[in-house]
N, C-alpha and C positions, 0 to 999 in steps of 0.2 A: 560234573565238569561243564556240560553244556549250559546248565542253569547259571553257573558263575560267569561264564562268558556272556550270556544274555544280559545279566545284571550290569556287567562292566560296560557293554555296548550301550545299554540304556542310559546310564549315568554320563557316559562320554557324549552321547547325543544331546542330552539335556544341558550339559555344560557348554556345548559349542555355541548355543544361541542361534538366533535366526538372522541376525544382522539388521533388524529393524530397530528404530529408536522413536521415542515420542517426539513429535514435532514441537518446535518452540523452545527446545532446550539446548540446541547447538549454538555456538557462537564462533563463526568461521572468520571473524575479522582478525587482522594481524594484532599481536599483543602490543605493538608500538602505538596503536591508535587508542587514545584516551579521550580526545576532544574532537568534536565534529561541529562544523559550521554549516548552517543551512541558510544561504542568502535568499533574497526574494527571487521568485520564479519569473522567468520571462513569459510573456503572454501574447500569443498570436491570435487571440479571440477577442470578442467584445464582452466576455464575462469576467469583469475585473474582480468580483467577489471571490470566485473560486481560486484565482491565482494568488489572492491575499491569504485565503484560508489554508491552502495546502502547506506552506512552510510552517505555519503555526501549529497545525495538527500533527505534522510529522515530528516537529520538535517535542510536542507534548507526548507523543507515542514513544520517542526515544527516552525521554526522561522517566516515563512511568514503567517502561519495560526493560531498560538496560542500565548499565553502570556508567555509560558514557556521559560526559559533560557536553552540553551543547552551548557553544559560545558564539558571540556575534561577529567577531573579527576573523574573517577567513584566512588572513595572513598569519594568525597565531594558532590555528587549528591543525590537528594532526591529519584530518580528512575533511573534505568539502563535498557536500551533496548539492549539486546543481540540478535545476529542473526547468522545464519549459512546458507550458500548457499549449500544445500544438493544435488541438481542435476541440470544438464543443458543438454537439449536434443535439437538438431536441425536436422530437416530432410526435404527433398524436398516434397512438396505437389502437385506441378504441374510440368509437364515435357513438353518439346517441342517435338511434335511427329516426327519431322524430325531428330533432332540431338540426342534426348534422354536425353538432359541435363535438370537439374532442372531449372525452371523459377520462382519458389516461394518456400520459406522456412518457416516452422513453428518452432518457438522456444518456448520451455516450460521450465520454471525455477521453481524449488521447494525450498522453504525457510522454516526454523524453526525460529520463533521469540518469544521472551518473554520479557515483561516489568515487572520488579520487584521493589517494593518499598524497598529501601535499609534498612531503619530503622526497618521494621517489617518482611521483607522477603516475604511479601504477593505478589503473582503474580497478577498483575493488568490486564495483557493482555497476551494471549498465543495463538499462531497459528502455529501448527506443520503441515508440509506437505502442506503448502499454495502454490498453483500453479498459476503462472502468464504466460499468453500466448501472443505472438506477432507474426506477420508475416511480411515478407519483400520479395521483388521481386529481381530477378537476371537478369541482361541484357543478352540477347542471343548472341549479337555480342561481341566477345572477345575484340575487339578494344575499345568498349564502356563500358567494364566491370568496375564496381565500387563496391568494397566490402561494402555491406550495413550492414554487421553483427555488426560493431561497432556502427553505428547509431541506429540499432535495440536494442542493449544493453542499450544505453542511453535512448531510449523510454521506455523500460521495467523498467529501474531503476526509472524513473520519475513516471510511473504508479504505481509501487510497493510503492513508497514513499507516493503518494496520498492515496492509499488504506490502507496502514498501519496506517497513522496518522488518517484517518477517522475512522478506526476500533478501534483505541485506544480511541479516543475522544467519540465515541458513544457506546463503549463496545460491538462491534459486533464480 
């Protein structure tokens, strides 16, 4: 009898589950949202390229990972993602002891993001002061110098897009 009780308890425990789920498979957006508009981001910095890249990369991420249609006209969309590039800081983190030149740079980007359901005005996702960080190296030899900052902006934009879409889908 004890053995039968132990078997029943074992299978009951196995069937209860642990409550964890695999990330990236939840979709916590309202079922009424089928289209999303992502207008140009406002930009309070001098880095125009990043402000231009972010909406494009977020759009690409939505299209590749979700079933939502991304449309240009915000007045026709079910939800609108607005964003602003609030700050951009780049500074040397490593220097060459001989020349004193920076050999590595750290870039920190601060964004304000908000996804709003257009029909109700309900904020579905909001992330103010979101910081994203990337690093890149600088060649010591001036003849081999290649400005890596543009490539770093592209990497940051793709990383931000992935993080933002994941946050929206999983309500983080």
